[in-house]
Each structure stands twice: as structure tokens, then as C-alpha cells.
PAZAPA-4460 file (N, C-alpha, C; in steps of 0.05 Angstrom, whole numbers, plus 32768, in hexadecimal, padded with zeros to 4 digits):
% residues 270
    n_x    n_y    n_z   ca_x   ca_y   ca_z    c_x    c_y    c_z   seq   type   mol
   80CF   7F3B   8036   80D2   7F29   801F   80F0   7F27   8018     1      M     A
   80FA   7F0F   8017   8117   7F0B   8012   811E   7F0F   7FF4     2      R     A
   8138   7F0F   7FF0   8143   7F17   7FD6   8136   7F09   7FBE     3      G     A
   8135   7EEF   7FBE   812A   7EE0   7FA7   810D   7EE9   7FA1     4      T     A
   80FD   7EEA   7FB6   80E1   7EF1   7FB3   80DF   7F0F   7FAB     5      S     A
   80F0   7F20   7FB5   80EF   7F3C   7FAE   80F4   7F40   7F90     6      R     A
   8108   7F31   7F86   810E   7F33   7F69   80F6   7F29   7F59     7      V     A
   80EA   7F13   7F61   80D2   7F08   7F53   80BB   7F1B   7F54     8      S     A
   80B7   7F27   7F6B   80A1   7F3B   7F6E   80A5   7F52   7F5B     9      Q     A
   80BC   7F5D   7F5B   80C1   7F74   7F4A   80BF   7F6D   7F2C    10      E     A
   80C8   7F56   7F25   80C6   7F4D   7F09   80A9   7F48   7F01    11      A     A
   809A   7F3C   7F13   807E   7F36   7F0E   806E   7F4F   7F0B    12      G     A
   8072   7F63   7F1C   8063   7F7C   7F1B   806B   7F8C   7F02    13      I     A
   8085   7F8B   7EFB   808E   7F98   7EE3   8081   7F8D   7ECA    14      E     A
   807D   7F72   7EC9   8070   7F66   7EB3   8052   7F6B   7EB2    15      A     A
   8046   7F6E   7ECA   8029   7F72   7ECC   8022   7F8F   7EC7    16      F     A
   8033   7FA2   7ECD   802C   7FBE   7ECC   8021   7FC7   7EB0    17      E     A
   802F   7FC0   7E9A   8024   7FC9   7E80   8008   7FBD   7E7A    18      P     A
   8003   7FA5   7E85   7FE8   7F9A   7E81   7FD3   7FAA   7E8F    19      V     A
   7FDA   7FB2   7EA8   7FC7   7FC3   7EB8   7FC4   7FDF   7EAB    20      A     A
   7FDA   7FEA   7EA2   7FD9   8004   7E95   7FC8   8003   7E7C    21      V     A
   7FCB   7FEE   7E6C   7FBB   7FEB   7E54   7F9D   7FE8   7E5B    22      A     A
   7F97   7FDC   7E72   7F7B   7FD9   7E7A   7F6F   7FF3   7E83    23      A     A
   7F80   8007   7E8B   7F76   8021   7E93   7F64   801F   7EAC    24      G     A
   7F4D   802C   7EAB   7F3A   802C   7EC1   7F32   800F   7EC9    25      V     A
   7F31   7FFE   7EB5   7F28   7FE2   7EBA   7F3D   7FD2   7ECA    26      D     A
   7F55   7FDD   7ECE   7F68   7FCF   7EDF   7F5D   7FCB   7EFB    27      S     A
   7F48   7FDA   7F02   7F3B   7FD5   7F1C   7F30   7FB9   7F1D    28      R     A
   7F26   7FAF   7F06   7F1C   7F94   7F05   7F32   7F7F   7F08    29      L     A
   7F49   7F86   7EFC   7F60   7F74   7EFF   7F68   7F72   7F1C    30      L     A
   7F68   7F88   7F2A   7F6F   7F88   7F46   7F5C   7F76   7F56    31      A     A
   7F42   7F78   7F50   7F2F   7F68   7F5F   7F34   7F4A   7F5A    32      A     A
   7F3C   7F43   7F42   7F43   7F27   7F3C   7F5B   7F1E   7F4B    33      G     A
   7F6F   7F2F   7F4C   7F88   7F28   7F5A   7F82   7F24   7F78    34      L     A
   7F72   7F36   7F83   7F6B   7F33   7F9F   7F5D   7F18   7FA4    35      F     A
   7F4C   7F10   7F92   7F3F   7EF6   7F94   7F53   7EDF   7F96    36      T     A
   7F67   7EE1   7F85   7F7C   7ECC   7F85   7F8C   7ECD   7F9F    37      V     A
   7F93   7EE5   7FA9   7FA1   7EE7   7FC2   7F92   7EDB   7FD9    38      V     A
   7F78   7EE0   7FDA   7F67   7ED5   7FEF   7F67   7EB7   7FEE    39      D     A
   7F66   7EAC   7FD6   7F67   7E8F   7FD3   7F81   7E83   7FDC    40      A     A
   7F97   7E91   7FD6   7FB2   7E88   7FDF   7FB3   7E89   7FFD    41      L     A
   7FA8   7E9E   8009   7FA9   7EA0   8026   7F9A   7E8A   8034    42      D     A
   7F86   7E80   8027   7F74   7E6C   8034   7F7D   7E50   802E    43      S     A
   7F91   7E4C   801D   7F98   7E31   8015   7FB6   7E2D   8014    44      S     A
   7FC2   7E20   8028   7FDE   7E1A   8027   7FE6   7E08   8010    45      G     A
   7FD5   7DF5   8009   7FDB   7DE3   7FF3   7FDD   7DF3   7FD8    46      S     A
   7FCC   7E07   7FD5   7FCD   7E17   7FBC   7FE6   7E28   7FBC    47      L     A
   7FED   7E33   7FD3   8006   7E43   7FD4   801E   7E31   7FCC    48      R     A
   801F   7E19   7FD8   8035   7E08   7FD2   8036   7DFF   7FB5    49      R     A
   801F   7DFA   7FAA   801D   7DF2   7F8E   8027   7E08   7F7B    50      A     A
   8021   7E21   7F81   8028   7E37   7F6E   8044   7E42   7F74    51      L     A
   8050   7E3A   7F8A   806B   7E44   7F8F   8080   7E2E   7F8E    52      T     A
   8078   7E16   7F88   808A   7DFF   7F86   809D   7E03   7F6E    53      D     A
   80B7   7E07   7F73   80C9   7E0B   7F5C   80CD   7DF3   7F4A    54      P     A
   80C6   7DDC   7F54   80C8   7DC3   7F44   80B0   7DBF   7F32    55      A     A
   809B   7DCE   7F36   8083   7DCA   7F26   8085   7DDC   7F0D    56      R     A
   8081   7DD0   7EF5   8083   7DDF   7EDC   806F   7DF6   7EDB    57      P     A
   8077   7E0B   7ECE   8065   7E22   7ECB   804B   7E1C   7EBD    58      G     A
   804C   7E09   7EAA   8034   7E02   7E9B   8020   7DF5   7EAE    59      T     A
   802A   7DE4   7EC1   8018   7DD8   7ED4   800B   7DEC   7EE6    60      D     A
   801B   7E00   7EEE   8010   7E15   7EFF   7FFA   7E25   7EEF    61      K     A
   8000   7E2A   7ED6   7FED   7E39   7EC6   7FD3   7E2A   7EC3    62      G     A
   7FD5   7E0F   7EBF   7FBC   7DFF   7EBD   7FAC   7E00   7ED7    63      T     A
   7FBB   7DFE   7EEE   7FAD   7DFF   7F08   7F9F   7E1A   7F0C    64      L     A
   7FAC   7E2F   7F04   7FA1   7E4A   7F07   7F88   7E4C   7EF5    65      I     A
   7F89   7E42   7EDD   7F71   7E43   7ECB   7F5A   7E33   7ED6    66      S     A
   7F60   7E1C   7EE2   7F4B   7E0B   7EED   7F3D   7E18   7F06    67      S     A
   7F4D   7E26   7F16   7F42   7E31   7F2E   7F37   7E4D   7F2B    68      L     A
   7F42   7E5C   7F18   7F3A   7E78   7F15   7F31   7E7E   7EF9    69      F     A
   7F25   7E6B   7EEC   7F1C   7E6E   7ED1   7F08   7E84   7ECD    70      G     A
   7EFA   7E8C   7EE2   7EE5   7EA0   7EE0   7EF1   7EBC   7EE0    71      E     A
   7F0B   7EBE   7EE7   7F18   7ED8   7EE9   7F21   7EE1   7ECD    72      L     A
   7F26   7EFB   7ECA   7F30   7F06   7EB1   7F4A   7EF7   7EA9    73      D     A
   7F4C   7EF2   7E8F   7F64   7EE3   7E85   7F7E   7EF2   7E8C    74      S     A
   7F7D   7F0C   7E8D   7F95   7F1C   7E94   7F9D   7F17   7EB1    75      R     A
   7F8A   7F12   7EC2   7F90   7F0C   7EDE   7F9C   7EF0   7EDF    76      V     A
   7F91   7EDD   7ED1   7F9C   7EC2   7ED1   7FB8   7EC1   7EC6    77      Q     A
   7FBD   7ED0   7EB1   7FD8   7ED1   7EA6   7FEC   7EDE   7EB9    78      E     A
   7FE3   7EF3   7EC7   7FF5   7F00   7EDA   7FFB   7EEE   7EF1    79      A     A
   7FE8   7EE0   7EFB   7FEC   7ECD   7F12   7FFF   7EB7   7F09    80      V     A
   7FFB   7EAD   7EF0   800D   7E98   7EE6   8029   7EA2   7EE3    81      A     A
   802C   7EBB   7EDB   8047   7EC6   7ED8   8055   7EC9   7EF4    82      D     A
   8046   7ED3   7F07   8051   7ED5   7F22   8058   7EB9   7F2D    83      F     A
   8047   7EA6   7F29   804B   7E8A   7F33   8063   7E7D   7F26    84      A     A
   806A   7E85   7F0E   8080   7E78   7EFF   809B   7E81   7F0B    85      S     A
   809B   7E96   7F1C   80B4   7EA0   7F27   80BB   7E92   7F41    86      R     A
   80D3   7E97   7F4A   80DC   7E8A   7F63   80D6   7E9B   7F7B    87      R     A
   80CD   7E8D   7F91   80C5   7E9A   7FA9   80D3   7E8E   7FC1    88      W     A
   80DE   7E9F   7FD2   80EC   7E96   7FEA   80D9   7E88   7FFE    89      W     A
   80C2   7E94   8001   80AD   7E88   8013   8093   7E88   8004    90      H     A
   8083   7E73   8008   806A   7E70   7FF9   8057   7E87   7FFC    91      E     A
   8057   7E95   8013   8045   7EAB   8018   804E   7EC4   8008    92      E     A
   8066   7EC4   7FFE   8070   7EDC   7FF0   8060   7EE0   7FD5    93      D     A
   8057   7ECA   7FCA   8047   7ECD   7FB1   802E   7EDD   7FB6    94      L     A
   8020   7ED8   7FCC   8008   7EE7   7FD2   800F   7F05   7FD7    95      G     A
   8025   7F0A   7FE5   802E   7F26   7FE9   8032   7F34   7FCF    96      D     A
   8040   7F27   7FBD   8046   7F33   7FA3   802C   7F39   7F93    97      A     A
   8019   7F26   7F93   8000   7F2A   7F85   7FEF   7F40   7F92    98      L     A
   7FF1   7F42   7FAC   7FE3   7F57   7FBB   7FED   7F72   7FB2    99      E     A
   8008   7F74   7FB0   8014   7F8E   7FA8   800D   7F94   7F8B   100      D     A
   800C   7F80   7F7A   8004   7F84   7F5E   7FE7   7F8E   7F5C   101      A     A
   7FD6   7F83   7F6D   7FBA   7F8C   7F6D   7FB7   7FA9   7F75   102      A     A
   7FC7   7FB1   7F8A   7FC7   7FCD   7F92   7FD0   7FDF   7F7C   103      V     A
   7FE5   7FD6   7F6E   7FEF   7FE6   7F57   7FDA   7FE9   7F42   104      E     A
   7FCB   7FD3   7F3D   7FB6   7FD4   7F29   7FA0   7FE8   7F31   105      A     A
   7F99   7FE9   7F4A   7F85   7FFD   7F53   7F90   8019   7F4F   106      L     A
   7FA9   801E   7F56   7FB4   8039   7F53   7FB7   8040   7F35   107      L     A
   7FBD   802D   7F25   7FBE   8032   7F08   7FA3   803A   7EFD   108      I     A
   7F8D   802E   7F07   7F73   8035   7EFF   7F6C   8052   7F07   109      S     A
   7F76   805A   7F1F   7F72   8076   7F27   7F83   8089   7F16   110      A     A
   7F9A   8080   7F0F   7FAB   8091   7EFD   7F9E   8094   7EE2   111      Q     A
   7F91   807F   7ED9   7F84   8080   7EBF   7F6C   8093   7EBE   112      A     A
   7F5D   8095   7ED4   7F46   80A7   7ED4   7F4C   80C2   7EE1   113      D     A
   7F66   80C7   7EE7   7F6F   80E1   7EF1   7F69   80E6   7F0E   114      G     A
   7F64   80D1   7F1E   7F5D   80D5   7F3A   7F73   80CD   7F4D   115      S     A
   7F8B   80C8   7F43   7FA0   80BE   7F55   7FA7   80D1   7F6B   116      L     A
   7FA8   80EB   7F64   7FAD   8100   7F79   7F97   80FF   7F8E   117      D     A
   7F7F   80FC   7F85   7F68   80FB   7F98   7F6B   80E3   7FAA   118      V     A
   7F71   80CC   7F9F   7F74   80B3   7FAF   7F8A   80B7   7FC4   119      V     A
   7FA0   80C3   7FBC   7FB6   80C7   7FCF   7FAE   80D9   7FE6   120      E     A
   7FA0   80EE   7FDF   7F96   8101   7FF4   7F82   80F4   8006   121      G     A
   7F70   80E4   7FFB   7F5B   80D6   800B   7F68   80C2   801E   122      E     A
   7F7C   80B3   8014   7F89   809F   8025   7F97   80AD   803C   123      L     A
   7FA5   80C3   8036   7FB3   80D0   804C   7F9F   80DC   8060   124      F     A
   7F89   80E7   8057   7F75   80F1   8069   7F69   80DC   807B   125      G     A
   7F64   80C4   8070   7F59   80AE   807F   7F6E   80A4   8094   126      I     A
   7F87   80A3   808B   7F9D   809B   809E   7F9E   80AE   80B5   127      E     A
   7F9D   80C8   80B0   7F9F   80DC   80C5   7F87   80DA   80D8   128      R     A
   7F70   80D5   80CD   7F58   80D2   80DD   7F5A   80BA   80F0   129      L     A
   7F65   80A5   80E6   7F68   808D   80F7   7F7D   8091   810C   130      L     A
   7F93   809F   8105   7FA7   80A5   8119   7F9C   80B5   8130   131      V     A
   7F8A   80C7   8129   7F7E   80D9   813E   7F68   80CB   814D   132      A     A
   7F5E   80B5   8144   7F48   80A7   8151   7F50   8089   8154   133      N     A
   7F5E   8083   816A   7F68   8068   816D   7F52   8053   8172   134      L     A
   7F3C   805B   817E   7F26   8049   8181   7F1B   8040   8166   135      D     A
   7F18   8053   8154   7F0E   804D   8139   7F22   803B   812B   136      L     A
   7F3C   8042   812E   7F51   8032   8121   7F50   8015   812B   137      Y     A
   7F4E   8012   8145   7F4D   7FF7   8151   7F35   7FE7   8147   138      S     A
   7F1E   7FF4   8145   7F06   7FE6   813B   7F0A   7FDE   811E   139      A     A
   7F16   7FEF   810E   7F19   7FE9   80F2   7F2F   7FD4   80EE   140      L     A
   7F42   7FD2   8100   7F58   7FC0   80FE   7F53   7FA6   810D   141      D     A
   7F3C   7FA3   8118   7F35   7F8C   8129   7F30   7F73   8117   142      N     A
   7F44   7F61   8116   7F41   7F4A   8105   7F2E   7F35   8110   143      R     A
   7F25   7F39   8129   7F11   7F27   8134   7EF5   7F2D   812A   144      A     A
   7EF1   7F46   8120   7ED7   7F4E   8116   7ED3   7F43   80FA   145      A     A
   7EBB   7F3C   80F3   7EB6   7F31   80D8   7EBB   7F47   80C3   146      I     A
   7EC5   7F3F   80AB   7ECC   7F52   8096   7EB5   7F65   808F   147      P     A
   7E9C   7F5B   808F   7E86   7F6B   8087   7E82   7F83   809B   148      E     A
   7E87   7F7D   80B5   7E85   7F92   80C9   7E9A   7FA7   80C5   149      A     A
   7EB3   7F9E   80BE   7EC8   7FB1   80BA   7EC3   7FC2   80A0   150      R     A
   7EB7   7FB6   808C   7EB1   7FC5   8074   7E9C   7FDA   807A   151      I     A
   7E87   7FD3   808A   7E73   7FE7   8091   7E7F   7FFE   80A1   152      R     A
   7E92   7FF7   80B3   7E9F   800C   80C2   7EB0   801D   80B0   153      L     A
   7EBE   8011   809D   7ECF   8020   808A   7EBE   8032   8079   154      A     A
   7EA7   8029   8070   7E95   803A   8060   7E8B   8052   8070   155      D     A
   7E85   804D   808A   7E7C   8064   809A   7E93   8078   809E   156      S     A
   7EAB   806E   809D   7EC3   8080   80A1   7EC8   8090   8088   157      L     A
   7EC9   8083   8071   7ED2   8091   8058   7EBB   80A0   804B   158      I     A
   7EA2   8099   8051   7E8C   80A7   8044   7E87   809E   8027   159      G     A
   7E72   80A9   801B   7E6A   80A0   8000   7E78   80AD   7FEA   160      P     A
   7E88   80C2   7FEF   7E93   80D2   7FD9   7EB0   80CC   7FD3   161      R     A
   7EBD   80B9   7FE0   7ED9   80B3   7FD9   7EDA   80A5   7FBE   162      V     A
   7EF1   80A6   7FB2   7EF4   8099   7F98   7EF2   807B   7F9B   163      S     A
   7EEA   806E   7F85   7EE7   8050   7F86   7F01   8042   7F8E   164      P     A
   7F18   804D   7F85   7F31   8040   7F8B   7F37   8043   7FA9   165      V     A
   7F33   805A   7FB4   7F37   805D   7FD1   7F25   804A   7FE0   166      T     A
   7F0C   8048   7FD8   7EFA   8036   7FE6   7F03   8019   7FE5   167      K     A
   7F0C   8011   7FCD   7F16   7FF5   7FCA   7F2F   7FF0   7FDB   168      A     A
   7F41   8004   7FDC   7F59   8001   7FED   7F52   7FFF   800A   169      L     A
   7F40   8011   8013   7F39   8011   8030   7F2B   7FF7   8037   170      I     A
   7F19   7FEE   8026   7F0C   7FD4   802B   7F21   7FBE   802E   171      H     A
   7F35   7FBE   801C   7F49   7FA9   801C   7F5A   7FAB   8035   172      R     A
   7F62   7FC4   803C   7F73   7FC7   8054   7F64   7FBE   806D   173      A     A
   7F4A   7FC2   806E   7F3A   7FBC   8086   7F33   7F9E   8088   174      A     A
   7F32   7F91   8072   7F28   7F75   8072   7F3C   7F60   806C   175      T     A
   7F53   7F67   8061   7F67   7F52   805B   7F71   7F44   8074   176      T     A
   7F75   7F2A   8073   7F7E   7F1B   808A   7F9B   7F12   8085   177      T     A
   7FAB   7F21   8077   7FC6   7F19   806F   7FDB   7F1E   8084   178      R     A
   7FD3   7F26   809C   7FE7   7F2B   80B1   7FF2   7F47   80B1   179      G     A
   7FE8   7F58   809E   7FF2   7F74   809D   7FDE   7F85   80AD   180      H     A
   7FE8   7F96   80BE   7FD6   7FA8   80CD   7FCD   7FBE   80BB   181      R     A
   7FB7   7FCA   80C3   7FAA   7FDF   80B4   7FBE   7FF6   80AE   182      L     A
   7FCD   7FFF   80C2   7FDF   8015   80BF   7FF4   800F   80AA   183      A     A
   7FFE   7FF6   80AA   8013   7FEF   8096   8007   7FEF   807A   184      K     A
   7FEE   7FE6   8077   7FE2   7FE6   805D   7FDE   8002   8052   185      N     A
   7FD4   8014   8063   7FD0   802F   805B   7FEA   803D   8053   186      L     A
   7FFF   8038   8063   8019   8044   805C   8023   8039   8042   187      A     A
   801F   8020   803C   8028   8015   8023   8018   8021   800B   188      F     A
   7FFE   8024   800F   7FEE   8030   7FFA   7FF7   804C   7FF3   189      Y     A
   7FFE   805C   8008   8007   8077   8004   8022   8077   7FF5   190      L     A
   8034   8066   7FFC   804E   8065   7FEE   804A   805C   7FD1   191      R     A
   8038   8049   7FCD   8033   8040   7FB2   8026   8055   7FA1   192      A     A
   8014   8065   7FAC   8007   807A   7F9D   801B   8090   7F96   193      A     A
   802D   8097   7FA8   8042   80AA   7FA2   8055   809F   7F8D   194      A     A
   805B   8085   7F8F   806D   8078   7F7C   8062   8078   7F5F   195      G     A
   8047   8076   7F5D   803B   8076   7F42   803E   8091   7F35   196      R     A
   8042   80A5   7F44   8046   80C0   7F39   8064   80C7   7F39   197      R     A
   8075   80B2   7F3B   8092   80B6   7F3B   809A   80CA   7F51   198      D     A
   808D   80C7   7F68   8094   80D8   7F7F   8099   80C6   7F97   199      R     A
   80A8   80D1   7FAA   80AC   80C4   7FC3   809B   80D1   7FD9   200      R     A
   8093   80C1   7FEC   8082   80CB   8001   8093   80D4   8019   201      L     A
   808F   80ED   8021   809C   80F8   8038   8087   80FE   804D   202      A     A
   8089   80F0   8064   8077   80F5   807B   8083   810C   808C   203      R     A
   8074   8122   808D   807E   813A   809A   806C   8140   80B2   204      V     A
   8078   8143   80CA   8069   814A   80E2   8073   8165   80EB   205      T     A
   8060   8178   80EE   8066   8193   80F7   8054   819B   810E   206      V     A
   805C   81B0   811C   804C   81B9   8133   8034   81CA   812A   207      A     A
   8036   81D7   8113   8021   81E8   8109   8020   81E5   80EB   208      A     A
   8008   81EB   80DF   8005   81E7   80C2   801B   81F6   80B2   209      P     A
   8024   81EA   809C   8037   81F6   808A   8029   820A   8078   210      L     A
   8036   8221   8074   802C   8233   805F   8034   8228   8044   211      S     A
   8028   8231   802F   802E   8228   8014   804B   822D   800D   212      E     A
   8055   8245   8016   8071   824B   8011   8084   8238   801F   213      D     A
   807E   8232   8038   808F   821F   8047   808D   8203   803B   214      H     A
   8075   81FB   8032   8072   81E1   8026   8083   81DF   800C   215      R     A
   8082   81F4   7FFB   8092   81F3   7FE3   80B0   81F2   7FE9   216      R     A
   80B8   8201   7FFD   80D5   8201   8004   80DD   81E5   800E   217      R     A
   80CC   81D9   801F   80D2   81BE   8029   80D3   81AA   8012   218      L     A
   80C0   81AC   8000   80C1   8199   7FE9   80DA   819C   7FD9   219      E     A
   80E3   81B5   7FD6   80FC   81BA   7FC7   8114   81AE   7FD5   220      S     A
   8115   81B2   7FF0   812B   81A7   7FFF   812C   8188   7FFE   221      I     A
   8114   817C   8000   8113   815F   8000   8119   8154   7FE4   222      L     A
   8110   8162   7FD0   8116   815A   7FB4   8134   8159   7FAF   223      R     A
   8142   816E   7FB9   815F   816F   7FB6   816C   815A   7FC7   224      E     A
   8162   8155   7FDF   816E   8141   7FF1   816A   8125   7FE7   225      R     A
   8152   811E   7FDD   814D   8102   7FD6   814D   80FD   7FB8   226      F     A
   8151   8112   7FA8   8154   810F   7F8C   813B   8107   7F7C   227      G     A
   8125   8113   7F83   810C   810E   7F74   80F5   811D   7F80   228      G     A
   80DF   811E   7F71   80C7   812C   7F7B   80BC   811E   7F94   229      D     A
   80B0   812E   7FA5   80A6   8123   7FBE   8088   8129   7FC1   230      M     A
   807A   8117   7FCE   805F   811C   7FD8   8061   8120   7FF6   231      T     A
   8057   8136   8000   8058   813C   801C   803E   8134   802A   232      L     A
   8040   8122   803D   8029   811B   804E   802D   8128   8069   233      A     A
   8020   813F   806C   8025   8150   8083   8012   814B   809A   234      V     A
   801D   8147   80B2   800D   8144   80CA   8014   815A   80DD   235      T     A
   7FFF   8167   80E8   8003   817C   80FC   8001   8170   8118   236      V     A
   8016   8172   8127   8017   8167   8142   8022   817C   8155   237      D     A
   8012   818B   8163   801C   81A1   8175   802E   8196   818B   238      P     A
   802D   817C   8191   803D   8172   81A8   805B   8173   81A2   239      S     A
   8063   8175   8188   807F   8175   8182   808B   8191   8188   240      I     A
   807A   81A5   818E   8081   81C0   8196   808B   81D1   817F   241      V     A
   809F   81C7   8171   80AA   81D6   815A   80BC   81C5   814A   242      G     A
   80C6   81D0   8133   80D7   81C0   8122   80C7   81AE   810F   243      G     A
   80D4   819A   8104   80C7   8189   80F1   80D4   816D   80F2   244      V     A
   80C3   8159   80EF   80CC   813D   80ED   80C5   8133   80D0   245      R     A
   80D9   8128   80C3   80D5   811F   80A7   80DE   8102   80A5   246      I     A
   80CC   80F1   8099   80D4   80D6   8094   80CF   80CF   8077   247      Q     A
   80E4   80C6   806A   80E3   80BD   804E   80ED   80A1   804D   248      V     A
   80DA   808E   8048   80E2   8072   804A   80EB   806B   8066   249      G     A
   8103   8060   8069   810D   8059   8083   811F   806F   808F   250      Y     A
   8122   8085   8081   8134   809B   808A   8123   80B0   8099   251      E     A
   812C   80B5   80B1   811E   80C8   80C3   8130   80E0   80CA   252      L     A
   8125   80F7   80C5   8132   8110   80CD   8120   811D   80E2   253      V     A
   8129   811D   80FB   8119   8128   8111   8126   8141   811C   254      D     A
   811B   8158   8114   8125   8172   811D   8110   8180   812E   255      G     A
   8100   8170   813D   80EB   817D   814E   80F7   8187   8168   256      T     A
   80EA   819B   8172   80F3   81A7   818C   80F0   8193   81A2   257      L     A
   80DB   8183   81A2   80D6   816F   81B7   80ED   815C   81B8   258      L     A
   80F6   8153   81A1   810D   8140   81A0   8126   814C   81AA   259      T     A
   812B   8165   81A3   8143   8173   81AC   8143   8176   81CB   260      R     A
   812B   817D   81D5   8128   8180   81F2   812D   8165   8201   261      L     A
   8121   8150   81F5   8125   8135   8201   8143   812D   8201   262      N     A
   8150   8133   81EA   816D   812C   81E8   817D   813C   81FD   263      D     A
   8176   8156   8200   8184   8166   8213   8180   815C   8230   264      A     A
   8167   8153   8235   8160   8149   8250   8170   812F   8255   265      R     A
   8172   811E   8241   8181   8105   8244   819E   810A   8249   266      A     A
   81A9   811E   823C   81C5   8125   8241   81CA   812F   825D   267      Q     A
   81B7   813E   8267   81B9   8149   8282   81B8   8133   8297   268      L     A
   81A6   811F   8292   81A4   8109   82A5   81BD   80F8   82A5   269      V     A
   81C9   80F4   828D   81E0   80E2   828B   81F9   80F1   8296   270      S     A
***
């Protein structure tokens, strides 16, 4: 998303957040409404152009939104009208911004009922399971399969006991046709969940499970390095032999033994 759209997205989500927070657990319903609008935008180029046309007055866009989505909660209609009133570099960026706002609304509902930590843990567990089972991942990420089939597969994967927010997010990740792969969606959900707790997500890969003492020490080191609290998403991968690989955002610190051996081998060959 380019600069103009990024500014509009951030401003729109900042304006929508207090509405979702005030809705509390019911912000889950606002998320469902926003997803409905996103799906409509994805299926209609004329609607995208109408709502992102900078020459079209905001009042006209608001009237169009009311006529098309009058059955949705008024707070959803107002949020969509606010997003549409902003400037967008590309017409598809409006849908991306509304999608992100819907995800935030779902996470806000989890925060309201005290299940945000649970959601974050469930999402990471599902991500790890899919990484370990590429056939299952491919089936769930198969955009040629009908959405209902992917939802049934997702339900068989997550089971009946996951939180409602986790279930909604996994269903969305598996069925959205917005061009985002399943892995990218899950990674975004995890970052967003950590962000709602004013934490950054650190993906940590180690050769053997971390003890609680090592985990606390690593959290302390990362907190000092990145200047804030961290959520550790730890993956055990014996193939790295030893050491640790840490990724925070786009920054990668790879101190694994396998990497050092490969580097040494490359130096010998050269």
C-alpha cells in the first residue's frame, strides 16, 4: 500500500477504533459487517471506483453506502463512509483498509471478553500445525476449492473448542479471495494480536525447547533491543542444530549453528 493510502488507512482505523472499543464484545458484529462490504468491493469494480473516486463528494458516497448496505449496523455504514471519504492511491486499497479494520474489530472483541491471549496462542498453534503439515496447508489454501469445503476443513483442523474470534479469523483466512495467501493472513493476525497488547511479535526458532528461565532472559534482551514488550512465537526446529534465529518485523538475527556452518562452507569454496 503506497503512501497516500497508508495515511488514509491509519487515519480511518484510528477513527474507527474507539467505536469498536465502545462496542466491546459486540465489535465482532461490526467486523462481520465490514467483511460483507469488503466482499462486495472485491466483486464489483464499479463499486470500488465509485467509493474511491476523489472527485465524488463524500455525501454522495455516503448515500450510495446507505442504499447498498442499509441492512448493516449504522456504525459499520458510518465507518465505511469515513474510509471512502479519504484518498486512495489504488481503488483496491480501500478494501485492504476495511479488511484490516475488521480484523482489529475482532481482536478488540477478544480483548473485551479477556480472551485475546487465548486467541494469540490458538493462532500460533494453528500456524505451527500447518507449517508441519504442508498437505493440509495446501488443501486449506486451495483457492480452487469452494469456500464451504475450506470452512469444513478449517473446522476439522481447529476443533470445536477454539474461541469464536479465532474461528472467525481462520474462516476468513481460509475463504477470502483477496489475493492474500493463508500464511500471510495468519502472520498478519498474529502481529495484530500482539499489537493490541502493545507488544511486538518476535518469531524465535530454536533447536530445542526453551526453559522458562531462558525464555525470560530472551524476552528481556529483546525488550531492551527493540524498546518494548515482546510476544515470543517459539518454533522448535532440530535441523538448525543449535543457536537461535529471531525475526522481528523485517529484521532477522540468525545465530544458528547451521547458518554458521553454511557460511564457513561457502568461504572455503570461494
